[in-house]
DOZANU-468612 format. One line per 10 residues: number of its first residue (from 0); for each residue x negated, z negated, y negated of C-alpha. Coordinates in steps of 0.25 Angstrom, whole numbers. Layout:
BEGIN
NUM) X Z Y; ... .
***
This chain:
BEGIN
0) 125 -63 -210; 113 -61 -201; 117 -47 -198; 118 -44 -213; 104 -50 -216; 98 -42 -205; 104 -29 -210; 96 -20 -219; 96 -6 -224; 86 5 -223 .
10) 92 13 -235; 100 3 -243; 102 14 -254; 112 21 -245; 121 9 -247; 124 14 -261; 133 25 -253; 143 14 -251; 147 15 -266; 153 29 -263 .
20) 164 22 -255; 174 20 -267; 173 35 -270; 175 39 -256; 187 30 -255; 193 38 -267; 190 51 -261; 197 48 -248; 209 42 -256; 210 56 -264 .
30) 208 65 -252; 216 60 -240; 216 66 -226; 222 80 -226; 237 79 -222; 242 83 -208; 247 97 -207; 260 100 -200; 265 115 -198; 280 118 -197 .
40) 290 127 -204; 295 119 -216; 299 130 -226; 313 124 -227; 307 111 -233; 301 118 -245; 315 120 -251; 316 105 -255; 301 103 -258; 298 93 -269 .
50) 287 97 -278; 283 83 -283; 268 80 -282; 263 71 -271; 250 63 -270; 242 65 -257; 242 54 -247; 230 44 -247; 220 42 -236; 224 32 -226 .
60) 217 18 -229; 211 17 -215; 205 31 -216; 200 28 -229; 193 15 -224; 188 23 -212; 181 34 -220; 175 23 -230; 169 17 -217; 163 30 -214 .
70) 156 30 -228; 151 16 -226; 145 19 -212; 138 31 -218; 132 24 -229; 127 12 -221; 121 22 -211; 112 28 -222; 108 15 -227; 101 12 -214 .
80) 106 -2 -210; 96 -9 -201; 98 -23 -194; 85 -31 -193; 77 -21 -200; 62 -24 -201; 57 -25 -215; 47 -14 -220; 33 -17 -222; 29 -21 -236 .
90) 15 -15 -237; 11 0 -237; -1 -3 -228; -2 -1 -212; 6 -10 -203; -3 -19 -195; 3 -24 -182; -4 -35 -176; 1 -39 -162; -4 -51 -154 .
100) -6 -44 -140; -13 -56 -133; -9 -62 -120; 3 -69 -126; 10 -56 -131; 14 -51 -117; 27 -60 -117; 35 -51 -126; 25 -39 -127; 36 -28 -128 .
110) 43 -36 -139; 30 -36 -147; 28 -21 -145; 42 -18 -150; 39 -27 -162; 27 -18 -165; 35 -5 -163; 45 -10 -173; 34 -13 -184; 28 1 -181 .
120) 42 7 -183; 43 0 -196; 29 5 -200; 33 19 -196; 45 19 -205; 36 15 -217; 25 25 -213; 14 15 -212; 2 15 -202; 1 4 -191 .
130) -11 -4 -186; -10 -12 -173; -18 -24 -170; -17 -31 -157; -23 -45 -157; -28 -45 -143; -34 -31 -141; -42 -26 -129; -57 -25 -130; -57 -10 -132 .
140) -48 -11 -144; -57 -20 -152; -65 -9 -156; -54 0 -161; -52 1 -176; -39 -2 -183; -30 11 -183; -18 15 -192; -8 20 -182; 4 28 -185 .
150) 18 23 -179; 17 32 -166; 3 27 -163; 6 13 -166; 18 13 -156; 9 19 -145; -1 8 -148; 9 -2 -146; 15 4 -133; 0 3 -127 .
160) -2 -11 -133; -2 -23 -122; -4 -38 -123; -18 -42 -119; -21 -54 -110; -29 -62 -120; -26 -69 -133; -25 -62 -147; -39 -62 -154; -36 -64 -169 .
170) -51 -65 -172; -53 -51 -167; -41 -46 -176; -47 -53 -188; -59 -44 -187; -50 -32 -185; -42 -35 -197; -55 -32 -205; -53 -17 -203; -40 -18 -211 .
180) -41 -15 -226; -38 -27 -235; -28 -20 -243; -16 -30 -240; -6 -19 -237; -5 -20 -222; 9 -24 -215; 5 -33 -204; 13 -38 -193; 7 -48 -183 .
190) 15 -50 -169; 9 -64 -167; 10 -71 -154; 9 -85 -161; -1 -91 -151; -14 -98 -154; -24 -90 -146; -37 -93 -152; -34 -108 -157; -42 -105 -170 .
200) -39 -99 -184; -41 -84 -180; -26 -81 -181; -25 -88 -194; -37 -80 -200; -30 -67 -193; -17 -70 -200; -23 -72 -214; -31 -59 -213; -17 -52 -210 .
210) -11 -58 -222; -22 -53 -231; -20 -38 -227; -5 -37 -228; 9 -42 -225; 9 -50 -212; 21 -51 -203; 19 -60 -191; 29 -60 -179; 27 -72 -171 .
220) 30 -70 -156; 26 -84 -152; 41 -90 -150; 45 -77 -143; 34 -77 -133; 36 -88 -122; 22 -88 -117; 16 -96 -105; 2 -96 -99; -6 -103 -89 .
230) -16 -111 -97; -24 -116 -86; -24 -120 -71; -32 -131 -65; -33 -138 -51; -26 -150 -48; -25 -156 -34; -29 -150 -21; -19 -138 -21; -14 -138 -35 .
240) -16 -131 -48; -12 -135 -62; -6 -124 -70; -5 -126 -85; 6 -117 -91; 8 -116 -106; 19 -110 -114; 20 -107 -129; 35 -110 -131; 39 -124 -126 .
250) 53 -126 -132; 60 -123 -119; 60 -127 -105; 55 -116 -96; 52 -114 -81; 41 -105 -76; 35 -102 -63; 20 -102 -59; 15 -92 -49; 2 -93 -41 .
260) -2 -80 -35; -12 -75 -25; -17 -61 -22; -7 -50 -23; 3 -59 -30; 4 -68 -18; 12 -81 -22; 4 -93 -19; 14 -103 -27; 25 -103 -37 .
270) 29 -115 -46; 40 -118 -56; 36 -125 -68; 44 -130 -81; 41 -131 -95; 49 -142 -102; 54 -141 -116; 43 -142 -126; 33 -141 -115; 22 -130 -117 .
280) 12 -134 -106; 15 -137 -91; 6 -140 -79; 10 -134 -66; 5 -140 -53; 4 -128 -44; 0 -129 -29; -10 -119 -23; -14 -123 -9; -29 -122 -7 .
290) -28 -112 4; -21 -103 -7; -30 -106 -18; -40 -95 -15; -28 -85 -16; -24 -89 -29; -25 -78 -40; -16 -82 -51; -6 -92 -56; 4 -86 -66 .
300) 17 -89 -74; 28 -81 -68; 36 -71 -78; 25 -74 -89; 18 -61 -92; 5 -65 -100; -9 -66 -96; -9 -81 -98; 2 -83 -88; -7 -79 -76 .
310) -19 -88 -72; -29 -81 -63; -38 -87 -52; -52 -83 -48; -63 -88 -40; -64 -101 -46; -51 -105 -41; -54 -101 -27; -60 -109 -16; -73 -116 -22 .
320) -86 -115 -16; -91 -129 -14; -105 -133 -10; -108 -146 -3; -122 -152 -2; -125 -155 13; -133 -153 26; -126 -142 34; -132 -147 47; -127 -161 45 .
330) -114 -156 40; -113 -149 54; -119 -159 63; -114 -172 57; -102 -169 48; -96 -183 46; -110 -188 41; -111 -177 31; -104 -178 17; -103 -163 16 .
340) -93 -163 28; -83 -172 21; -84 -163 9; -83 -150 17; -71 -155 24; -64 -159 11; -66 -145 4; -69 -134 13; -54 -131 15; -52 -127 1 .
350) -66 -123 -3; -78 -116 2; -89 -126 6; -104 -124 7; -113 -135 12; -128 -134 8; -140 -140 0; -139 -142 -15; -149 -130 -18; -141 -120 -10 .
360) -127 -125 -16; -132 -123 -30; -136 -108 -27; -122 -105 -21; -109 -101 -29; -102 -115 -28; -91 -121 -36; -94 -135 -31; -106 -143 -26; -104 -156 -19 .
370) -116 -165 -17; -112 -177 -7; -122 -189 -8; -133 -181 -15; -143 -190 -22; -155 -185 -30; -154 -170 -35; -167 -162 -39; -168 -158 -54; -167 -143 -50 .
380) -154 -145 -42; -149 -154 -52; -151 -144 -63; -144 -133 -55; -132 -141 -51; -130 -145 -66; -130 -130 -70; -121 -127 -58; -111 -138 -63; -112 -132 -77 .
390) -107 -119 -72; -94 -124 -66; -98 -131 -53; -93 -144 -48; -103 -154 -42; -97 -165 -34; -107 -176 -29; -104 -188 -20; -111 -202 -19; -120 -206 -8 .
400) -132 -214 -4; -141 -203 -10; -134 -203 -23; -135 -218 -26; -150 -218 -28; -151 -204 -35; -153 -201 -49; -145 -188 -54; -137 -184 -66; -128 -174 -58 .
410) -117 -185 -58; -105 -187 -67; -108 -201 -69; -120 -211 -68; -121 -220 -56; -125 -234 -55; -139 -236 -50; -140 -241 -35; -152 -250 -39; -143 -260 -46 .
420) -136 -269 -36; -127 -275 -47; -121 -262 -49; -122 -255 -36; -124 -240 -35; -115 -240 -23; -104 -250 -23; -98 -255 -10; -85 -263 -9; -80 -272 2 .
430) -67 -266 0; -65 -251 -2; -58 -245 -14; -48 -235 -16; -47 -223 -26; -39 -224 -39; -29 -214 -43; -35 -202 -51; -32 -203 -66; -26 -191 -73 .
440) -39 -188 -80; -46 -186 -67; -48 -172 -61; -44 -178 -48; -30 -182 -53; -19 -178 -44; -28 -180 -31; -20 -189 -21; -29 -201 -17; -27 -206 -2 .
450) -24 -220 -2; -34 -223 10; -46 -219 2; -56 -230 1; -70 -230 -6; -80 -239 0; -93 -236 -8; -95 -229 -22; -106 -225 -32; -103 -232 -45 .
460) -104 -225 -58; -111 -230 -70; -101 -235 -81; -101 -225 -93; -92 -221 -105; -88 -208 -98; -87 -213 -84; -71 -214 -85; -70 -199 -89; -79 -195 -78 .
470) -72 -203 -67; -62 -195 -59; -59 -205 -48; -60 -220 -47; -58 -231 -37; -48 -242 -39; -58 -251 -46; -61 -240 -56; -75 -235 -52; -77 -220 -51 .
480) -76 -213 -38; -77 -198 -43; -83 -195 -57; -85 -181 -63; -90 -174 -75; -88 -161 -82; -102 -153 -82; -100 -141 -91; -91 -131 -82; -93 -140 -69 .
490) -91 -154 -64; -100 -165 -59; -92 -174 -49; -96 -186 -42; -90 -194 -30; -94 -209 -30; -93 -209 -15; -99 -201 -4; -93 -188 2; -92 -194 16 .
500) -85 -206 21; -96 -216 19; -91 -222 6; -76 -218 6; -65 -212 15; -62 -202 3; -69 -190 9; -60 -192 21; -47 -190 13; -38 -179 7 .
510) -41 -185 -7; -56 -181 -5; -52 -167 -2; -42 -166 -15; -53 -172 -24; -64 -163 -20; -54 -151 -21; -50 -155 -34; -64 -156 -39; -69 -143 -33 .
520) -57 -136 -39; -63 -140 -53; -74 -131 -51; -74 -118 -58; -75 -110 -45; -87 -103 -39; -99 -103 -48; -102 -88 -47; -114 -81 -54; -104 -69 -55 .
530) -98 -76 -67; -111 -74 -75; -108 -59 -74; -96 -54 -82; -85 -50 -72; -77 -37 -73; -62 -37 -75; -55 -36 -61; -40 -39 -64; -35 -43 -78 .
540) -22 -49 -83; -15 -40 -93; -7 -45 -105; 5 -47 -96; -2 -56 -86; -4 -45 -76; -16 -43 -67; -21 -29 -69; -33 -20 -68; -43 -22 -80 .
550) -43 -11 -91; -55 -4 -96; -56 -14 -108; -58 -26 -99; -72 -32 -100; -81 -40 -90; -79 -55 -92; -90 -66 -92; -85 -78 -85; -97 -86 -88 .
560) -92 -86 -103; -86 -100 -105; -77 -95 -116; -71 -84 -108; -57 -81 -111; -48 -69 -111; -50 -59 -122; -51 -44 -125; -58 -38 -114; -57 -50 -105 .
570) -43 -51 -100; -39 -62 -91; -40 -58 -76; -49 -57 -65; -64 -53 -67; -74 -49 -56; -70 -42 -43; -62 -44 -30; -74 -53 -25; -75 -62 -37 .
580) -66 -64 -48; -65 -73 -60; -52 -75 -68; -50 -76 -83; -37 -82 -87; -30 -82 -101; -24 -96 -100; -37 -103 -99; -41 -98 -113; -27 -101 -120 .
590) -28 -115 -127; -13 -115 -129; 0 -107 -133; 2 -115 -145; 8 -107 -158; -3 -102 -167; -3 -108 -181; -5 -98 -192; -3 -100 -207; 3 -87 -213 .
600) 4 -84 -228; 18 -84 -234; 19 -69 -235; 17 -67 -220; 30 -65 -212; 31 -73 -200; 42 -70 -190; 46 -74 -176; 47 -62 -167; 62 -58 -163 .
610) 67 -46 -158; 76 -41 -169; 80 -27 -166; 82 -18 -179; 95 -10 -178; 97 2 -187; 112 5 -190; 110 19 -196; 112 27 -183; 124 19 -178 .
620) 131 20 -192; 129 35 -192; 135 36 -178; 147 28 -182; 149 36 -194; 149 49 -186; 159 43 -176; 168 38 -188; 167 52 -195; 172 59 -182 .
630) 183 48 -181; 187 51 -195; 187 66 -192; 197 64 -181; 206 55 -190; 206 66 -200; 210 77 -190; 221 68 -185; 226 65 -199; 227 81 -201 .
640) 234 83 -188; 222 90 -182; 221 81 -170; 230 71 -163; 223 57 -161; 233 53 -151; 229 66 -143; 214 61 -144; 218 47 -138; 225 54 -127 .
650) 212 63 -125; 204 50 -124; 213 45 -114; 210 57 -106; 195 55 -108; 196 41 -102; 204 46 -90; 194 56 -87; 183 46 -88; 190 37 -78 .
660) 191 49 -69; 177 52 -71; 173 38 -67; 182 39 -55; 175 52 -51; 161 45 -53; 166 34 -43; 170 44 -33; 156 51 -35; 150 37 -33 .
670) 158 35 -20; 153 49 -16; 139 45 -19; 140 33 -10; 145 42 1; 133 51 -1; 124 39 -1; 129 35 13; 122 48 19; 109 42 16 .
680) 103 29 20; 101 19 8; 97 4 8; 106 -4 -1; 105 -17 -9; 115 -26 -15; 115 -26 -30; 114 -40 -36; 116 -37 -51; 102 -43 -53 .
690) 94 -31 -58; 80 -36 -53; 85 -39 -39; 93 -26 -38; 81 -18 -43; 72 -25 -33; 82 -22 -21; 83 -7 -25; 68 -6 -27; 65 -14 -14 .
700) 74 -5 -5; 69 8 -12; 55 4 -8; 60 1 6; 67 14 7; 54 21 3; 46 14 14; 57 17 24; 55 32 21; 40 31 22 .
710) 39 23 35; 52 26 43; 62 37 45; 72 30 36; 75 39 23; 84 31 15; 89 33 1; 87 24 -11; 93 10 -10; 107 8 -16 .
720) 112 -4 -23; 126 -8 -19; 136 -17 -25; 140 -26 -13; 154 -28 -18; 158 -13 -22; 149 -4 -14; 150 1 0; 138 -4 8; 141 3 21 .
730) 131 14 19; 119 6 19; 111 1 31; 105 -11 23; 110 -18 11; 99 -27 5; 106 -39 -3; 97 -47 -12; 105 -60 -14; 107 -64 -28 .
740) 115 -77 -31; 128 -75 -39; 142 -81 -40; 149 -68 -34; 156 -70 -21; 158 -57 -12; 172 -53 -10; 179 -52 3; 178 -37 2; 163 -37 0 .
750) 161 -47 11; 169 -37 21; 161 -25 16; 148 -33 19; 153 -38 32; 158 -23 36; 144 -18 32; 136 -28 41; 146 -26 52; 144 -11 52 .
760) 129 -11 53; 124 -14 39; 113 -24 36; 113 -33 24; 99 -39 20; 102 -52 12; 89 -56 4; 90 -69 -4; 76 -66 -10; 73 -81 -10 .
770) 61 -83 0; 51 -85 -11; 40 -95 -7; 45 -104 -18; 59 -104 -11; 53 -106 3; 45 -118 -2; 56 -125 -9; 66 -121 2; 77 -120 -8 .
780) 90 -113 -5; 91 -102 -15; 103 -97 -22; 102 -84 -15; 103 -90 -1; 116 -98 -6; 122 -85 -11; 119 -78 2; 125 -89 10; 138 -87 2 .
790) 138 -72 6; 135 -74 20; 146 -84 21; 156 -73 19; 150 -64 29; 153 -64 44; 139 -65 50; 133 -69 63; 122 -80 64; 109 -77 57 .
800) 95 -79 62; 81 -77 57; 76 -64 61; 69 -66 75; 55 -62 78; 61 -51 88; 72 -46 78; 73 -31 77; 71 -32 62; 57 -36 64 .
810) 54 -24 72; 63 -13 68; 51 -5 62; 40 -14 59; 36 -27 67; 38 -38 57; 36 -53 59; 40 -56 44; 51 -50 36; 46 -52 22 .
820) 50 -47 8; 45 -52 -5; 44 -66 2; 42 -69 16; 45 -81 25; 60 -81 23; 70 -81 34; 77 -68 38; 90 -69 44; 98 -59 53 .
830) 110 -59 62; 108 -67 75; 115 -56 83; 118 -42 79; 126 -38 91; 139 -37 83; 132 -27 74; 134 -12 76; 118 -10 77; 113 -23 81 .
840) 107 -25 67; 109 -38 60; 119 -35 48; 112 -45 39; 98 -50 36; 95 -61 27; 82 -65 20; 76 -69 7; 62 -62 7; 66 -53 -5 .
850) 63 -40 3; 67 -30 -8; 57 -37 -18; 46 -34 -8; 50 -20 -6; 52 -16 -21; 43 -8 -29; 43 -3 -43; 42 12 -48; 27 12 -47 .
860) 28 8 -32; 23 -6 -35; 30 -19 -28; 38 -26 -38; 37 -40 -32; 26 -47 -26; 28 -52 -11; 26 -66 -8; 17 -71 -1; 12 -59 7 .
870) 9 -49 -4; 9 -34 0; 8 -36 15; 21 -44 14; 27 -33 6; 23 -23 17; 30 -31 27; 43 -32 19; 43 -17 19; 42 -17 34 .
880) 54 -27 34; 62 -18 26; 59 -6 35; 63 -15 47; 75 -19 40; 80 -5 38; 76 0 52; 83 -12 57; 96 -9 50; 96 6 53 .
890) 91 6 67; 97 -7 73; 91 -14 84; 85 -2 92; 71 -9 91; 77 -22 97; 71 -19 111; 57 -21 105; 61 -36 105; 60 -35 120 .
900) 48 -26 121; 39 -37 127; 49 -39 139; 50 -24 141; 35 -22 142; 35 -33 152; 45 -27 160; 39 -14 160; 26 -20 164; 33 -27 176 .
910) 39 -14 180; 26 -7 180; 20 -18 189; 31 -17 199; 30 -2 200; 15 -3 203; 18 -13 214 .
***
């Protein structure tokens, strides 16, 4: 019933032709097929002829039904039946196609374009013009007037249309709609992503305007677009980042991978994360060691191609510039007495430290200024420090004797006066007190507290209504130890103890280092006057989340703008130059991925996107009709005795026999081609039935073949994929075998073939492809290794060892310390002795560095896979290993004497000395 309801007819009037079937039935009954003619001398039979009238024979029922079927098929063909036909546009006015082409549209962009083309085809059939309105246009397109396009121009426009890495702007489109005449005869189709971009009523106003100018059909892509973004990233403890990931569909469990990358795609860390059912937001704790933090370029969600899935890091995430007030001479001559010494030791491993006077520190480009024990501050400096904090700086102050009697407002809390003994500005205990665990509301939550920390003296804060909200750390008795207050863009933080060991042993512990690093990382980075000047685009993210060169419509961006967010002309990406860059991220400006709520009118058609292909049956029915007409012709000839069906069947048997002979001939030709290929050197690889791995093997060996021709005298033909079970492998000097786990077991014949190949000088390179940094860290035994062990068990192999430093494989052409592929650091194994082989070459090499992936390049001569962690330098060494591998397999151990070159030179030197004597 579903099929019948989805079936419609383009020319339903043609179905009236079915009424002719009764008449055709009668005609076929009256005029049966002509009788079969037989010629023979039968004059004698005419003597007794009977002159009675006889009725002609009837048409056989089966032939009658067959010909009626022909008529039905022909009538149906001309009625133009269509399955899942799209309804016609109701109005005579133009078709207005509105497509949300913001950042969220990249997920299924090609499907959206196909949907647009389908509507353009429908408009072409009805001969109505087309207007296309993208909701996230580029800046140069904002000035363009709305144009009526013919179908050909509209299709060309759609082909050039791409998603843009900023949200849809319905407010802008509201103004554009004013250009349309208000005659209420437009046919409007809106490809809507269903996401609440602006968090206001602009989309509701937009939809009402559309409903007022024509018939509106809304196609909702929300539930067909699984979107994930990185909402924000924040610092946690000493080495960690908290990555907040959000998705729009939370009804299923989902596994994702978060990737931290450095320059040239260098992998810094990769972590697996899980979305539980009905969970839309997760926080991922990602470890980035401080020594690698300066290399961090981006964090992204793997296999997610939108601009919100990549978070870029700029100068503010690098090492902070920290200024410490202090006397440089005292710091150098009496370090243990200088508070600046303890602070410098705590933070100089992770940040750049400058020790100077307050006036000089304010003039420098610093993220953090630390004032240990500073009391009274002049009004001029006090004002400058306040402005500096407002612009994003972090001021950290420590207590001390000078502070107890001072009067300053550059503190987050008010201190008790020292003049009153009943309160005591500095409170001393006969018994030291410990630090209480940091609360979850504290910015210091997560920092480990050493159990041996003791506080002996402390400055007490004046009780107030907001004291609790400003307290970051307390002692076990509840009195504040560290207080802080947000001051515009910056922070004002106060330690109620000294920066040296006079009042506490905290500055001597690792907890002190963690606390300072966490507070310093709260700063917005280097406060640079460059931010006041708009920065030119350097590298920008496109709609698919790829970092590309800026286009001509990209505009300079003012990073001093507090409300800055990606928009037309200001794509997310890097702005500035190689020496100084700022990053603009999309995720920071996206409040949520929650569905958008719009109230549509009753006349508006709202449908979910689903790829329902339209199928037209006319051409298929006409082809079937012609085939059946030809068959009817053959039946007619057979009835009249013109042909013999039995002979036709015999002829078909002959055709089948000839086809079999042709196939056998092709097999012989294939065998001949194999023999011809033996006349030229080819590198071979084992086909795994995994298209991606097989393509990587082919492209990797193809590139290696090219490099061999460029750098050596080896001129090999293109690589050949082999079926290890069926094909002869004896022609190839090297067989590259990427291990793919499966349940198949090699037969005894295949094992014998492999054994014979290795015995006669062949070399098989087994590559498990599993030496990724993640596997090395976890030290898990991969499925590839398990499957390889099953293969090796059936082979008669000598003992295997890791490739020694003096092995010929390391010096057959290049001198190599490492044998890297896409990965490096994995063990590479060879035979312990090759004396039994015909050429002294190991018949087997085993590794997991994924060599073919490092070699492979695409048709534009660009590497397909990134190499980890050494970048392009590592890729070059992988090519060198490939050359060494081929030279080793083809030339044997002729360079083995180089292993003893030191002893040979020593002997020559000794002989020359004896001769001189």
